[in-house]
ZAKE-252588 format. One record per residue (C-alpha): residue in one letter; residue number from 1; x, y, z. Coordinates in steps of 0.5 Angstrom, whole numbers, plus 500, padded with zeros to 3 digits. Layout:
> code;pos;east;north;up
> a;NUM;X;Y;Z;
...
//
This chain:
> code;pos;east;north;up
> n;1;328;116;642;
> q;2;333;116;636;
> v;3;330;120;632;
> l;4;330;126;637;
> e;5;337;125;638;
> m;6;338;125;631;
> f;7;334;132;631;
> d;8;338;135;636;
> h;9;344;133;633;
> a;10;342;137;627;
> y;11;338;143;630;
> s;12;343;144;635;
> n;13;349;145;630;
> y;14;345;149;625;
> m;15;343;154;631;
> e;16;350;154;634;
> h;17;354;154;627;
> a;18;349;157;622;
> y;19;344;161;625;
> p;20;342;167;623;
> a;21;344;164;616;
> d;22;339;160;612;
> e;23;342;154;612;
> l;24;348;150;615;
> m;25;354;147;611;
> p;26;355;141;615;
> l;27;362;139;613;
> t;28;365;146;614;
> c;29;361;148;620;
> r;30;358;155;618;
> g;31;352;158;615;
> r;32;350;158;608;
> v;33;349;166;606;
> r;34;347;167;599;
> g;35;352;171;595;
> q;36;358;169;600;
> e;37;358;162;597;
> p;38;359;160;590;
> s;39;352;160;586;
> r;40;349;153;586;
> g;41;344;156;581;
> d;42;336;155;582;
> v;43;338;151;588;
> d;44;340;158;591;
> d;45;333;161;590;
> a;46;330;158;596;
> l;47;335;162;600;
> g;48;333;169;602;
> k;49;337;171;608;
> f;50;331;170;613;
> s;51;333;164;617;
> l;52;330;159;613;
> t;53;332;153;617;
> l;54;329;156;623;
> i;55;322;158;620;
> d;56;322;151;616;
> t;57;323;147;623;
> l;58;318;151;628;
> d;59;312;146;628;
> t;60;317;140;628;
> l;61;319;142;635;
> v;62;312;142;637;
> v;63;311;135;634;
> l;64;317;133;637;
> n;65;315;135;644;
> k;66;320;141;645;
> t;67;315;146;647;
> k;68;321;150;650;
> e;69;325;150;644;
> f;70;319;152;640;
> e;71;318;158;645;
> e;72;325;160;644;
> a;73;325;159;637;
> v;74;319;164;636;
> k;75;322;169;640;
> k;76;328;169;635;
> v;77;324;169;629;
> i;78;320;175;631;
> k;79;326;179;634;
> d;80;331;177;628;
> v;81;328;175;622;
> n;82;327;181;616;
> l;83;323;179;610;
> d;84;324;186;607;
> n;85;331;184;603;
> d;86;333;186;596;
> i;87;334;179;594;
> v;88;330;175;589;
> v;89;327;168;591;
> s;90;323;163;588;
> v;91;316;164;589;
> f;92;314;157;590;
> e;93;320;155;595;
> t;94;318;161;599;
> n;95;311;160;599;
> i;96;312;152;602;
> r;97;318;153;606;
> v;98;317;160;609;
> l;99;310;162;609;
> g;100;308;155;610;
> g;101;313;155;616;
> l;102;310;161;619;
> l;103;303;159;618;
> g;104;305;152;621;
> g;105;308;156;627;
> h;106;302;160;628;
> s;107;297;154;628;
> v;108;301;150;633;
> a;109;303;157;637;
> i;110;295;158;638;
> m;111;294;151;640;
> l;112;299;151;645;
> k;113;296;158;648;
> e;114;289;155;648;
> k;115;292;149;652;
> g;116;294;154;657;
> e;117;301;152;659;
> h;118;306;155;654;
> m;119;306;161;649;
> q;120;301;165;653;
> w;121;305;171;651;
> y;122;304;170;644;
> n;123;299;175;640;
> g;124;299;172;633;
> e;125;306;175;631;
> l;126;308;170;626;
> l;127;301;171;623;
> h;128;303;178;622;
> m;129;309;176;619;
> a;130;306;171;614;
> k;131;301;176;612;
> e;132;307;181;610;
> l;133;310;176;606;
> g;134;304;174;603;
> y;135;303;181;600;
> k;136;311;181;598;
> l;137;309;175;594;
> l;138;303;178;590;
> p;139;306;182;585;
> a;140;309;175;582;
> f;141;301;174;580;
> n;142;301;180;576;
> t;143;300;176;569;
> t;144;294;176;564;
> s;145;294;169;566;
> g;146;294;169;573;
> l;147;300;164;573;
> p;148;305;167;578;
> y;149;312;169;575;
> p;150;317;164;578;
> r;151;321;169;582;
> v;152;320;175;586;
> n;153;324;181;589;
> l;154;322;181;597;
> k;155;323;188;597;
> f;156;322;191;590;
> g;157;317;185;587;
> v;158;317;185;579;
> r;159;315;191;576;
> h;160;322;196;578;
> p;161;328;195;574;
> e;162;332;194;580;
> a;163;327;188;582;
> r;164;332;184;577;
> t;165;326;179;575;
> g;166;319;179;572;
> t;167;322;178;565;
> e;168;321;170;565;
> t;169;316;167;561;
> d;170;316;160;563;
> t;171;314;156;570;
> c;172;313;149;572;
> t;173;306;146;574;
> a;174;308;145;581;
> c;175;311;152;582;
> a;176;304;155;580;
> g;177;300;150;582;
> t;178;302;149;589;
> l;179;300;155;593;
> i;180;293;154;595;
> l;181;294;151;602;
> e;182;298;156;604;
> f;183;295;162;601;
> a;184;288;160;603;
> a;185;290;158;610;
> l;186;293;166;610;
> s;187;286;168;608;
> r;188;282;164;613;
> f;189;287;166;618;
> t;190;286;173;617;
> g;191;280;174;613;
> t;192;283;177;607;
> s;193;281;174;601;
> i;194;285;176;596;
> f;195;291;171;597;
> e;196;286;165;596;
> e;197;283;168;590;
> y;198;290;169;587;
> a;199;292;162;588;
> r;200;285;159;586;
> k;201;286;163;579;
> a;202;292;160;578;
> l;203;289;153;579;
> d;204;284;154;575;
> f;205;288;156;569;
> i;206;292;150;569;
> w;207;286;146;569;
> e;208;283;149;563;
> k;209;290;148;560;
> r;210;290;141;561;
> q;211;291;136;555;
> r;212;284;135;554;
> s;213;284;128;551;
> s;214;289;125;556;
> n;215;287;130;562;
> l;216;295;130;563;
> v;217;299;137;564;
> g;218;306;138;562;
> v;219;312;140;566;
> t;220;313;147;564;
> i;221;308;152;562;
> n;222;308;159;559;
> i;223;306;164;564;
> h;224;303;169;559;
> t;225;300;164;553;
> g;226;299;158;557;
> d;227;302;154;552;
> w;228;306;148;554;
> v;229;313;149;554;
> r;230;315;142;556;
> k;231;310;137;554;
> d;232;312;131;558;
> s;233;308;129;564;
> g;234;309;125;570;
> v;235;308;125;578;
> g;236;315;127;580;
> a;237;319;133;579;
> g;238;316;139;576;
> i;239;309;137;577;
> d;240;308;133;584;
> s;241;305;137;589;
> y;242;300;140;584;
> y;243;297;134;584;
> e;244;298;133;592;
> y;245;295;140;593;
> l;246;288;139;589;
> l;247;287;133;593;
> k;248;289;136;600;
> a;249;285;143;598;
> y;250;279;139;598;
> v;251;280;136;605;
> l;252;282;143;607;
> l;253;277;147;604;
> g;254;271;142;602;
> d;255;271;145;595;
> d;256;268;139;591;
> s;257;271;142;585;
> f;258;278;140;587;
> l;259;276;133;588;
> e;260;273;132;581;
> r;261;279;135;578;
> f;262;284;131;582;
> n;263;280;125;580;
> t;264;280;126;573;
> h;265;288;127;573;
> y;266;288;121;577;
> d;267;284;117;572;
> a;268;289;119;567;
> i;269;295;118;571;
> m;270;293;111;573;
> r;271;291;109;565;
> y;272;298;112;562;
> i;273;303;114;567;
> s;274;303;108;572;
> q;275;306;102;570;
> p;276;306;098;577;
> p;277;311;098;580;
> l;278;314;104;576;
> l;279;311;111;575;
> l;280;314;113;568;
> d;281;313;120;564;
> v;282;309;120;558;
> h;283;308;125;553;
> i;284;301;129;554;
> h;285;299;129;547;
> k;286;301;121;546;
> p;287;300;118;553;
> m;288;302;111;550;
> l;289;309;113;549;
> n;290;314;114;554;
> a;291;318;120;555;
> r;292;324;117;558;
> t;293;327;111;561;
> w;294;328;113;568;
> m;295;325;116;574;
> d;296;326;122;579;
> s;297;326;121;587;
> l;298;321;126;588;
> l;299;316;121;586;
> a;300;317;118;592;
> f;301;311;122;595;
> f;302;306;119;591;
> p;303;305;112;595;
> g;304;303;117;600;
> l;305;298;121;596;
> q;306;295;114;594;
> v;307;294;113;601;
> l;308;290;119;602;
> k;309;286;117;596;
> g;310;285;111;598;
> d;311;288;107;593;
> i;312;292;102;597;
> r;313;295;097;592;
> p;314;299;101;587;
> a;315;301;105;593;
> i;316;304;099;597;
> e;317;307;096;590;
> t;318;311;103;588;
> h;319;313;104;595;
> e;320;316;097;595;
> m;321;320;098;589;
> l;322;323;104;592;
> y;323;325;101;598;
> q;324;328;095;594;
> v;325;332;101;590;
> i;326;334;104;597;
> k;327;337;097;600;
> k;328;341;097;594;
> h;329;344;104;594;
> n;330;343;106;601;
> f;331;339;112;599;
> l;332;334;114;593;
> p;333;338;117;588;
> e;334;336;123;585;
> a;335;334;119;579;
> f;336;334;112;577;
> t;337;333;108;571;
> t;338;327;103;570;
> d;339;333;097;571;
> f;340;334;101;578;
> r;341;341;103;576;
> v;342;343;110;578;
> h;343;342;116;573;
> w;344;343;122;577;
> a;345;347;120;583;
> q;346;346;125;588;
> h;347;341;125;594;
> p;348;340;131;598;
> l;349;337;127;604;
> r;350;330;128;601;
> p;351;324;126;606;
> e;352;319;124;601;
> f;353;320;116;602;
> a;354;319;117;609;
> e;355;313;121;608;
> s;356;310;115;604;
> t;357;312;110;609;
> y;358;309;114;615;
> f;359;302;114;611;
> l;360;302;107;609;
> y;361;304;105;616;
> k;362;298;109;618;
> a;363;293;106;613;
> t;364;295;099;614;
> g;365;298;098;621;
> d;366;303;093;618;
> p;367;309;093;622;
> y;368;313;092;616;
> y;369;313;099;615;
> l;370;317;100;622;
> e;371;322;096;619;
> v;372;323;100;613;
> g;373;323;107;618;
> k;374;329;103;622;
> t;375;333;102;616;
> l;376;332;110;614;
> i;377;335;112;621;
> e;378;340;107;620;
> n;379;343;109;614;
> l;380;342;116;616;
> n;381;347;115;622;
> k;382;351;111;618;
> y;383;353;114;612;
> a;384;350;122;612;
> r;385;352;124;619;
> v;386;358;128;620;
> p;387;360;132;626;
> c;388;356;138;625;
> g;389;350;135;623;
> f;390;348;131;617;
> a;391;351;132;610;
> a;392;347;131;603;
> m;393;350;125;599;
> k;394;354;127;593;
> d;395;354;120;590;
> v;396;350;114;593;
> r;397;355;110;589;
> t;398;362;112;593;
> g;399;358;115;599;
> s;400;361;122;598;
> h;401;358;128;601;
> e;402;356;135;599;
> d;403;357;141;604;
> r;404;349;142;604;
> m;405;343;140;609;
> d;406;337;143;606;
> s;407;332;146;611;
> f;408;327;141;609;
> f;409;331;135;612;
> l;410;329;138;619;
> a;411;322;141;617;
> e;412;320;134;614;
> m;413;324;128;615;
> f;414;324;128;623;
> k;415;317;130;623;
> y;416;315;124;619;
> l;417;320;119;622;
> y;418;318;121;629;
> l;419;310;120;627;
> l;420;312;113;624;
> f;421;314;111;631;
> a;422;310;115;636;
> d;423;304;113;640;
> k;424;299;117;642;
> e;425;302;118;649;
> d;426;308;121;645;
> m;427;304;127;642;
> i;428;302;133;646;
> f;429;296;134;641;
> d;430;292;130;636;
> i;431;296;130;629;
> e;432;289;128;626;
> d;433;286;135;627;
> y;434;291;138;622;
> i;435;293;137;614;
> f;436;300;137;612;
> t;437;303;141;607;
> t;438;308;139;601;
> e;439;313;141;606;
> a;440;310;138;612;
> h;441;307;144;615;
> l;442;301;143;620;
> l;443;294;147;618;
> p;444;288;146;622;
> l;445;282;143;619;
> w;446;278;148;622;
> l;447;280;153;617;
> s;448;275;149;612;
> t;449;269;153;616;
> t;450;272;159;617;
> n;451;272;166;613;
> q;452;269;162;607;
> t;453;269;168;602;
> i;454;269;164;596;
> s;455;263;160;594;
> k;456;264;152;595;
> k;457;262;150;588;
> n;458;266;152;582;
> t;459;261;151;576;
> s;460;265;155;571;
> t;461;270;149;569;
> e;462;268;143;566;
> y;463;270;136;568;
> t;464;271;129;564;
> e;465;265;124;565;
> l;466;268;118;569;
> d;467;265;112;571;
> d;468;263;111;578;
> s;469;269;106;579;
> n;470;273;112;579;
> f;471;270;114;586;
> d;472;270;108;589;
> w;473;277;109;593;
> t;474;276;116;595;
> c;475;275;118;602;
> p;476;271;117;606;
> n;477;272;110;603;
> t;478;266;106;600;
> q;479;270;099;600;
> i;480;274;096;606;
> l;481;281;098;605;
> f;482;283;091;607;
> p;483;280;084;607;
> n;484;280;080;614;
> d;485;287;077;611;
> p;486;293;080;615;
> m;487;297;078;610;
> f;488;294;082;605;
> a;489;299;088;604;
> q;490;305;082;604;
> s;491;302;079;599;
> i;492;302;085;594;
> r;493;309;086;596;
> e;494;312;079;596;
> p;495;312;079;588;
> l;496;317;085;588;
> k;497;322;083;593;
> n;498;327;082;588;
> v;499;325;086;583;
> v;500;331;090;583;
> d;501;336;085;583;
> k;502;332;081;578;
> s;503;332;086;573;
> c;504;337;083;568;
> p;505;335;076;567;
> r;506;339;073;562;
> g;507;335;072;555;
> i;508;337;067;549;
> s;509;343;070;546;
> r;510;344;073;539;
> v;511;349;067;537;
> e;512;344;062;540;
> e;513;338;065;536;
> s;514;342;065;530;
> l;515;344;058;530;
> g;516;336;056;530;
> s;517;332;055;524;
> g;518;328;062;524;
> p;519;331;068;520;
> k;520;336;072;524;
> p;521;334;078;528;
> p;522;336;085;526;
> l;523;343;087;528;
> r;524;343;091;534;
> a;525;348;097;536;
> r;526;350;094;542;
> d;527;353;087;538;
> f;528;356;091;532;
> m;529;363;090;531;
> a;530;367;094;526;
> s;531;372;088;525;
> n;532;366;083;523;
> p;533;366;083;515;
> e;534;359;080;516;
> h;535;357;086;520;
> l;536;359;091;515;
> e;537;355;087;510;
> i;538;349;088;514;
> l;539;350;095;515;
> k;540;351;096;507;
> k;541;344;092;507;
> m;542;341;097;511;
> g;543;344;103;508;
> v;544;349;105;513;
> s;545;356;106;511;
> l;546;362;106;515;
> i;547;367;112;514;
> h;548;374;112;518;
> l;549;376;119;519;
> k;550;383;121;520;
> d;551;383;123;527;
> g;552;382;115;529;
> r;553;374;116;529;
> v;554;369;112;526;
> q;555;363;115;523;
> l;556;356;112;521;
> v;557;352;115;516;
> q;558;345;112;513;
> h;559;342;113;507;
> a;560;335;110;507;
> v;561;335;110;499;
> q;562;341;105;499;
> a;563;338;100;503;
> a;564;336;093;500;
> s;565;329;094;502;
> s;566;324;098;506;
> l;567;325;093;512;
> d;568;332;094;512;
> a;569;332;101;512;
> e;570;327;101;518;
> d;571;332;096;521;
> g;572;338;101;519;
> l;573;334;107;522;
> r;574;333;103;529;
> f;575;340;101;529;
> m;576;342;109;528;
> q;577;338;111;534;
> e;578;341;105;538;
> m;579;348;108;536;
> i;580;346;115;538;
> e;581;344;113;545;
> l;582;350;108;546;
> s;583;354;114;544;
> s;584;351;119;549;
> q;585;351;113;554;
> q;586;358;112;553;
> q;587;360;119;553;
> k;588;358;118;561;
> e;589;361;111;562;
> q;590;368;112;559;
> q;591;369;117;565;
> l;592;372;113;571;
> p;593;367;114;576;
> p;594;368;119;582;
> r;595;373;117;588;
> a;596;372;118;595;
> v;597;377;122;600;
> q;598;375;120;607;
> i;599;377;123;613;
> v;600;378;118;618;
> s;601;382;122;624;
> h;602;379;125;630;
> p;603;374;128;630;
> f;604;371;126;624;
> f;605;372;118;624;
> g;606;370;117;617;
> r;607;364;121;617;
> v;608;366;126;612;
> v;609;367;124;605;
> l;610;369;128;599;
> t;611;368;127;592;
> a;612;375;126;588;
> g;613;377;126;581;
> p;614;381;120;579;
> a;615;387;119;575;
> q;616;389;116;568;
> f;617;395;113;571;
> g;618;398;110;578;
> m;619;394;105;582;
> d;620;387;104;580;
> l;621;383;104;587;
> s;622;377;100;584;
> k;623;382;094;584;
> h;624;384;095;591;
> k;625;378;095;595;
> a;626;382;097;602;
> g;627;384;103;599;
> t;628;390;107;601;
> r;629;390;110;608;
> g;630;395;115;611;
> f;631;396;122;614;
> v;632;397;128;610;
> a;633;402;132;609;
> t;634;403;139;605;
> i;635;409;138;600;
> k;636;415;144;599;
> p;637;414;147;593;
> y;638;407;146;594;
> n;639;406;146;586;
> g;640;410;139;586;
> c;641;413;141;580;
> s;642;420;140;582;
> e;643;424;135;587;
> i;644;421;135;594;
> t;645;425;139;599;
> n;646;421;136;605;
> p;647;422;129;604;
> e;648;422;127;611;
> a;649;415;130;612;
> v;650;412;127;606;
> k;651;415;120;607;
> e;652;410;114;608;
> k;653;404;120;608;
> i;654;399;122;603;
> a;655;402;129;599;
> l;656;398;135;598;
> m;657;399;139;593;
> q;658;397;145;588;
> r;659;394;144;581;
> g;660;398;148;576;
> q;661;405;150;573;
> c;662;406;142;571;
> m;663;403;136;568;
> f;664;399;132;573;
> a;665;404;126;572;
> e;666;410;130;574;
> k;667;407;132;580;
> a;668;406;124;582;
> r;669;413;122;580;
> n;670;416;127;584;
> i;671;412;126;591;
> q;672;413;118;589;
> k;673;420;119;589;
> a;674;420;123;596;
> g;675;417;117;599;
> a;676;409;119;599;
> i;677;404;113;599;
> g;678;399;117;595;
> g;679;397;124;593;
> i;680;392;129;593;
> v;681;392;135;588;
> i;682;388;141;590;
> d;683;385;146;585;
> d;684;388;153;585;
> n;685;382;156;582;
> e;686;379;160;588;
> g;687;372;157;590;
> s;688;371;152;585;
> s;689;367;146;587;
> s;690;365;139;585;
> d;691;358;142;587;
> t;692;358;146;580;
> a;693;364;144;576;
> p;694;364;137;573;
> l;695;369;132;575;
> f;696;375;130;570;
> q;697;380;125;570;
> m;698;387;127;571;
> a;699;391;126;564;
> g;700;398;123;563;
> d;701;404;127;560;
> g;702;404;123;553;
> k;703;409;118;556;
> n;704;409;111;559;
> t;705;406;112;566;
> d;706;407;105;568;
> d;707;412;107;573;
> i;708;407;111;577;
> t;709;404;106;582;
> i;710;401;111;588;
> p;711;394;113;587;
> m;712;393;120;585;
> l;713;386;124;586;
> f;714;384;131;585;
> l;715;380;135;589;
> f;716;376;142;587;
> n;717;378;148;591;
> k;718;372;148;596;
> e;719;373;140;598;
> g;720;381;141;598;
> n;721;380;147;603;
> i;722;376;142;608;
> i;723;382;138;609;
> l;724;387;144;609;
> d;725;382;147;615;
> a;726;382;141;618;
> i;727;390;141;618;
> r;728;390;148;621;
> e;729;385;146;627;
> y;730;388;139;628;
> e;731;395;138;625;
> a;732;395;130;624;
> v;733;389;129;619;
> e;734;389;122;617;
> v;735;385;120;610;
> l;736;383;114;606;
> l;737;383;114;599;
> s;738;378;109;596;
> d;739;373;108;590;
> k;740;368;109;595;
> a;741;367;111;602;
> k;742;368;105;607;
> d;743;363;104;613;
> r;744;366;106;620;
> a;745;366;098;622;
> t;746;371;097;616;
> i;747;375;103;618;
> f;748;376;101;625;
> k;749;377;094;625;
> g;750;381;091;631;
> k;751;382;098;633;
> m;752;378;102;639;
> i;753;373;107;637;
> p;754;371;112;641;
> n;755;364;111;644;
> y;756;360;117;642;
> i;757;361;115;635;
> i;758;358;108;635;
> d;759;351;109;634;
> s;760;346;105;639;
> n;761;342;100;636;
> l;762;346;100;629;
> e;763;349;094;626;
> m;764;355;096;623;
> e;765;355;092;616;
> n;766;360;092;611;
> m;767;359;097;606;
> d;768;364;094;601;
> q;769;359;088;600;
> k;770;354;093;597;
> l;771;356;094;590;
> s;772;357;100;587;
> e;773;353;102;580;
> n;774;355;105;574;
> d;775;352;111;571;
> s;776;345;109;568;
> h;777;344;109;560;
> k;778;340;115;558;
> q;779;335;114;552;
> n;780;335;119;547;
> s;781;327;121;547;
> e;782;327;125;541;
> e;783;325;121;535;
> a;784;331;121;529;
> p;785;329;124;523;
> s;786;328;119;517;
> g;787;332;119;511;
> s;788;340;121;511;
> q;789;342;121;518;
> d;790;349;122;521;
> v;791;351;119;528;
> g;792;357;123;529;
> a;793;364;121;530;
> v;794;366;117;535;
> p;795;373;117;538;
> e;796;377;110;539;
> e;797;380;112;546;
> p;798;378;117;551;
> q;799;382;123;552;
> g;800;383;126;559;
> a;801;383;133;561;
> a;802;390;136;561;
> e;803;394;139;566;
> g;804;392;147;566;
> s;805;386;146;563;
> d;806;379;145;566;
> v;807;376;140;560;
> t;808;372;135;562;
> d;809;373;128;559;
> t;810;368;127;554;
> a;811;369;121;550;
> s;812;364;119;546;
> a;813;362;112;544;
> s;814;367;107;542;
> v;815;365;103;536;
> p;816;368;096;538;
> t;817;374;093;534;
> s;818;376;085;535;
> s;819;380;087;541;
> q;820;374;091;544;
> d;821;369;086;544;
> s;822;365;088;551;
> y;823;358;087;552;
> i;824;355;094;550;
> p;825;348;095;553;
> g;826;343;098;548;
> s;827;335;098;546;
> e;828;332;092;545;
> e;829;326;096;541;
> a;830;325;103;539;
> g;831;322;106;545;
> a;832;322;100;549;
> p;833;329;099;552;
> e;834;332;093;555;
> p;835;334;093;562;
> a;836;342;093;561;
> c;837;346;090;567;
> p;838;351;094;570;
> s;839;358;091;570;
> g;840;358;090;578;
> d;841;352;085;578;
> n;842;357;079;578;
> q;843;353;077;572;
> p;844;357;073;566;
> q;845;355;077;560;
> e;846;359;076;554;
> q;847;362;069;556;
> e;848;355;066;557;
> t;849;351;070;552;
> e;850;355;069;546;
> p;851;359;063;547;
> n;852;366;062;543;
> s;853;364;069;540;
> k;854;371;072;540;
> a;855;374;066;537;
> n;856;369;066;531;
> w;857;370;074;530;
> d;858;378;073;531;
> n;859;378;068;525;
> n;860;374;073;521;
> v;861;379;079;522;
> q;862;384;077;516;
> p;863;380;080;510;
> m;864;380;087;514;
> e;865;387;087;515;
> s;866;388;093;510;
> i;867;383;097;513;
> l;868;385;096;520;
> a;869;392;098;518;
> d;870;390;104;515;
> w;871;386;105;522;
> n;872;392;104;526;
> e;873;396;109;522;
> d;874;391;114;523;
> i;875;390;113;531;
> e;876;398;113;532;
> a;877;398;120;528;
> f;878;392;122;532;
> e;879;396;120;538;
> m;880;402;124;536;
> m;881;398;130;534;
> e;882;395;130;541;
> k;883;402;129;545;
> d;884;404;136;541;
> e;885;398;139;544;
> l;886;399;137;551;
//
């Protein structure tokens, strides 16, 4: 019932505020029309001015037993949707969302008509539209390989100059390999074989181009030559649904060749990519070598596919690992590291984890997965629900939102959650008669015996010889899935219960190691101190020289020939590689994390959270957990560059002002003098958005800014307009400035909360207890060249963006001096990263792992005094130079 209520909230808001637009923008309560909003790049290729969300949602309405709404929706699609638009769209997205949506709608429409109660007027109109769309996608296949172009113009195809496409050379494996279900269904429904033929040809080509020794495929392929452009291989973004469609094509079409191909790939995946509970990308030519140290959220579908394959144990393991990550961050971040820290912080309400939860519950009947589903529902209501629908998470650490609700949220998320909890009597048809596409559209299994125009056995392709054990777990299963032990699934999950929290075990410290009788371990980049003479001596031994630059930065250069021995040269090479990784990691980490502006007044009540950039001055919100709360007021003059002329309106309020014409710090001083308790600077660049532009810190003015005590945050134009629109509509608007979004139970503690914002059956946990995470470290996957190499210059202090510029703060890694003896995470061995503990994990790091280390180093600073004096002079000169520039 709760899933139904949530679906109604999302669907009715789309129909009321967005239809006939492709998507709902839930923060601004309007439709997203391509060309009228700032471009989001490739994400917008899904939009084709064809009411995407409604088409994608058609069969979900029937699954949720909303037959009247389905009938109305089908009539709207037939009457309003135009597929002949002069617009360039993604072949992949249009196939799975629109063609799949039309076919899924047609499948359930003819089922309802057959039952005799609804849709008696229906005469295959959705199928006619699907066929029209199928013909519009066919020009994309006009290549010698049979792989489709990634984009096509709905009106002009790819051949005309006005098509503005057809010149691309690359496509992703999933983009070309995720067509067979929809195209074959279209052929089987209509009797027109060309669609299935084209989809098969593309699959055949990918199969022929697999890496023959590893049986893996890369992420990106050249559509003309078949050369692999990106040679990394995994089960996540870029490849995911290719594997899914091989197995499901066998289920739907009954062609053994698809099963044989899938099993060949699956054997390679389990051999190289699966490192339970992790699934890590590898190089297709060197499958024993990991290609990266992080995973993307799209791989969450894989446990569900393993259930279809019948391989339950690894499915349970990977699913449990993903669930632990969700429990840590409330949602699955777009990417997270092997030590379960955030790598990319967004979460666009993806349904893949809910999909795997549903499949595991169907396979095991274990009520544990109902509890998992309940957690997903609670988190969606608690953190993503906004007055006009559900908003994607811009940052799972702060709880800030993005003005986005993708069509797959309605098409898939609610379908899988409803089916997870539904009993047979809750369904008006048997879901077992259908197979799910990758977009969860329903295709009837009886298509396997209808209009078979293709021979079932493809003998032209060759398969790798596999031992019989590879087929033991293939449907129909030849072994019992579960022994007679009801605790079987739990016994698999139990060892993984704390895998996320325990990902940073305390090892033996370097100092303790060096006190032992054995040889000292090689110097790690993370331990290096520029003020430690012993470290400098080790560098010299490794052939690494340290150069102090005039601008205050330190440069490291290695000449392998100058190393004391070949072993020392190897240590030096690894040290340089680690330093490169640290440099790239700290480039991100030295930026302050994003802050949150949460609208807490009526009718938002904390449900709308905006991503804000921090300031290098004023109150540090990360140290004031309660944040600053107050009503907003627009100042006069709006730029805040002179004395405020309406102090009575600003006193005890949070001041809104426009960017430009003076320094950020000057604005802060002016509003603080007028009595403001905080400030929000709104970008004057029309249409700017944190969706498309990187955040930066507001820099000071080169003077001492200790006098500024109020918090200051920066909003891009689009996010700022959400607050300005709210003022126009509701006058009194109250916001909370904080380091991350607060739970509504915290915001309204001791106050009356309107009943309609209290979600039934939801425990209002205190979100403050969930620690926010720093961005993860990113491993440099390229091998560093031997011989002489230069890490590059590393600035001593990060410099923020100055007022009037759009510069992002991109400080590189600082080499620690005696006053900077913090523990810097780095790689334990080349190619095998050691888990790096984020500072928020409350684990004592420097104090426990290296006792008395600071005192020891400080005692050794004396011989370095002359170097440090020169260095400090250079830094002062550099700072003066920058003040002049500011």
